[in-house]
C-alpha positions in Angstrom: 0.0 0.0 0.0 1.3 3.5 -0.9 2.0 5.6 2.1 1.3 8.8 0.2 -1.1 9.6 -2.6 0.4 9.6 -6.0 3.6 8.1 -7.2 7.1 9.0 -5.9 7.7 10.7 -9.3 4.6 12.9 -8.8 5.6 13.7 -5.2 8.9 15.4 -6.2 7.5 18.4 -8.1 4.8 18.8 -5.6 7.4 19.4 -2.9 7.7 22.9 -4.4 4.3 23.6 -2.9 5.5 22.9 0.6 7.2 25.7 2.4 5.6 28.4 0.3 3.2 29.5 3.0 4.4 32.1 5.6 6.7 30.5 8.2 5.2 29.8 11.6 7.3 29.5 14.7 7.0 29.1 18.4 6.1 32.2 20.4 9.8 32.7 21.2 10.8 32.5 17.5 12.3 29.0 17.7 11.2 26.3 15.2 8.1 24.3 15.7 8.9 20.9 17.1 7.1 17.8 15.8 7.2 14.3 17.3 6.4 11.7 14.5 5.6 8.2 15.6 5.5 5.5 13.0 7.3 2.2 12.3 7.6 2.7 8.5 11.0 4.3 7.7 9.9 5.2 4.2 7.0 7.2 5.6 8.9 8.9 8.4 11.6 10.0 5.9 9.0 11.5 3.5 7.1 13.3 6.3 10.3 14.5 7.9 11.4 16.0 4.6 8.1 17.7 4.1 8.1 19.3 7.5 11.7 20.4 7.1 10.5 22.5 4.1 8.3 24.3 6.7 11.4 25.0 8.8 10.3 22.7 11.6 12.3 20.3 13.7 11.2 16.7 13.6 11.9 14.0 16.1 11.0 10.4 15.1 10.0 7.4 17.2 9.5 4.0 15.7 7.6 2.3 18.6 5.4 3.2 21.5 7.9 3.0 24.3 10.3 5.2 22.3 7.4 7.6 21.6 6.6 8.1 25.3 10.3 8.6 26.2 10.9 11.1 23.4 7.7 13.0 24.2 8.8 13.6 27.8 12.3 14.5 26.5 11.6 17.0 23.8 8.1 18.4 24.7 6.8 18.7 21.1 4.5 21.4 19.9 2.5 18.8 17.9 2.3 15.0 17.8 1.8 12.8 14.7 0.9 9.3 15.8 0.2 6.0 14.1 -2.2 3.6 15.8 -0.7 0.3 14.7 2.7 0.1 16.3 4.8 -3.0 16.9 4.6 -2.8 20.7 2.1 -0.5 22.2 -1.2 0.6 20.6 -1.2 4.3 19.6 -4.5 4.8 21.4 -2.8 3.7 24.6 0.2 5.9 24.0 -2.1 9.0 23.6 -3.9 8.1 26.7 -0.7 8.0 28.7 0.4 11.3 27.2 -2.9 13.0 27.8 -2.6 12.1 31.5 0.4 14.4 31.9 0.0 16.8 28.9 -3.7 17.3 27.9 -3.2 20.2 25.4 -0.5 19.0 22.9 -2.3 19.0 19.5 -2.3 15.4 18.1 -3.1 14.0 14.7 -3.5 10.2 14.1 -2.0 9.1 10.8 -3.0 5.5 10.2 -4.2 2.9 7.8 -7.3 2.3 9.9 -10.0 4.1 7.8 -13.5 3.0 9.0 -15.9 5.5 10.5 -15.6 3.7 13.8 -11.8 3.9 13.7 -12.1 7.7 13.3 -14.6 8.1 16.1 -12.4 5.9 18.4 -9.3 7.9 17.6 -11.0 11.3 18.2 -12.7 10.0 21.3 -9.3 8.9 22.6 -8.2 12.5 22.6 -6.8 13.1 19.1 -7.5 16.5 17.5 -7.4 15.2 13.9 -7.3 12.0 12.0 -5.9 11.2 8.6 -5.7 7.8 6.8 -3.0 6.3 4.6 -2.4 6.8 1.7 -2.3 10.6 2.2 -1.2 13.9 0.6 1.9 15.5 2.1 0.5 18.9 1.4 -2.8 18.1 3.2 -0.8 16.7 6.2 1.2 19.9 6.5 -2.0 22.0 6.1 -3.7 20.1 8.9 -0.8 20.4 11.2 -0.6 24.2 10.6 -4.3 24.3 11.4 -3.8 22.4 14.7 -1.0 24.8 15.7 -3.1 27.8 14.9 -5.8 26.5 17.1 -3.4 25.9 20.0 -1.8 28.6 22.0 1.7 27.6 20.7 2.4 30.2 18.0 2.2 33.7 19.6 1.9 35.2 23.0 -1.6 34.5 24.2 -4.0 37.4 23.8 -5.3 39.0 27.0 -8.8 37.8 26.4 -11.5 36.4 28.7 -15.1 35.6 27.8 -18.1 35.0 30.0 -21.6 33.7 29.1 -23.8 33.0 32.1 -21.7 31.1 34.6 -19.3 29.8 31.9 -15.9 31.5 31.7 -12.9 31.1 29.4 -9.5 32.7 29.8 -7.5 32.5 26.6 -4.2 33.6 28.2 -4.2 30.7 30.6 -6.2 28.3 28.5 -8.5 27.8 31.4 -12.3 27.1 31.3 -14.7 27.0 34.3 -18.4 26.8 34.9 -19.8 28.0 38.2 -16.2 28.0 39.5 -15.5 24.4 38.5 -12.5 23.9 36.3 -13.1 22.0 33.0 -10.3 20.4 31.0 -10.6 20.7 27.2 -8.4 19.5 24.3 -7.1 22.3 22.0 -9.9 21.7 19.4 -12.6 21.6 22.1 -11.2 24.8 23.5 -11.3 26.6 20.1 -14.8 25.4 19.4 -16.0 26.7 22.7 -14.3 30.0 22.2 -16.0 30.4 18.8 -19.4 29.6 20.4 -18.8 32.0 23.3 -17.8 34.8 20.9 -21.2 34.4 19.3 -23.7 33.9 22.1 -27.3 33.5 21.3 -26.5 33.3 17.6 -27.4 30.2 15.5 -24.2 29.0 13.9 -24.3 26.6 10.9 -22.2 23.4 10.9 -20.4 24.7 7.8 -19.6 28.0 9.4 -18.3 26.3 12.5 -16.2 23.9 10.4 -14.7 26.8 8.4 -13.9 29.0 11.4 -12.7 26.3 13.9 -11.0 23.7 11.7 -9.6 26.3 9.2 -9.7 23.8 6.3 -12.2 21.7 4.4 -12.6 18.5 6.4 -13.6 16.7 3.2 -17.0 18.3 3.6 -17.8 16.1 6.6 -19.7 18.4 8.9 -20.3 15.4 11.1 -17.0 16.2 12.8 -18.8 19.3 14.2 -21.5 17.1 15.7 -18.9 14.9 17.3 -17.1 17.7 19.0 -20.3 19.4 20.1 -21.2 16.1 21.8 -17.8 16.2 23.6 -18.4 19.7 24.8 -21.9 19.0 26.0 -20.5 16.1 28.2 -18.0 18.5 29.8 -19.9 21.8 29.8 -23.5 20.7 30.3 -23.3 17.4 32.2 -25.3 17.7 35.4 -26.1 21.3 34.8 -28.7 23.4 32.9 -27.8 23.1 29.2 -26.1 25.9 27.4 -25.3 24.3 24.1 -28.5 24.0 22.0 -29.3 22.4 18.7 -31.1 24.7 16.3 -33.1 22.5 14.0 -32.3 22.9 10.4 -29.4 25.3 11.1 -26.7 24.1 13.6 -25.9 25.1 17.2 -26.2 28.0 19.6 -24.7 28.7 23.0 -26.8 30.7 25.4 -26.9 31.1 29.2 -29.5 29.1 31.1 -32.9 30.7 31.4 
């Protein structure tokens, strides 16, 4: 099975596309650091080359134990993780990492391509999911999107939002409701921030997809429904609901009546 879409001959001229977008760096100006976890050397070499075009630093791990060790060692800005590894399942690796570092943007890059596999990967805490074979350009675009949605790229804005008893502090990346702290992934945080910036406004799934994910998720607005369900479990569980479905339109956030 090809690890990237198109032949190797086709991939070479397409490399010119990579690295043409404005460079992004850490807030301190140092290169973005990526941890790439996959046991296929051909894949890791290609992806590493593509990310070097972006000016990023790439650390590679070929199995689960090495991945956990390198994650603790380098503290990457973004994690690219295969599920099917020779020793430890990628889902278990992410679970271990999320226990100590819940906010690192993570993308699963795997041959598992069923809808249930996607749902399982996202439920496990991943922020995005791509299947093999894949496009190098799309992979880079998705990673750039994940980094934009995290608080990695620039000094955090001095911004706080409040709707009812729900509060969000962008600078500290903290969320609370009625004084109780709520832990969110980077994508959940960005989705909630968008909802809170537009209280009492019916937002379409397409609008949310465009503003939160910053790229065309293959037209699958179902990803919005999935992440709304995650937010409801964390924001509304055991409380008066604030996230409402607007039939025929999308979703709205409003304070409890």
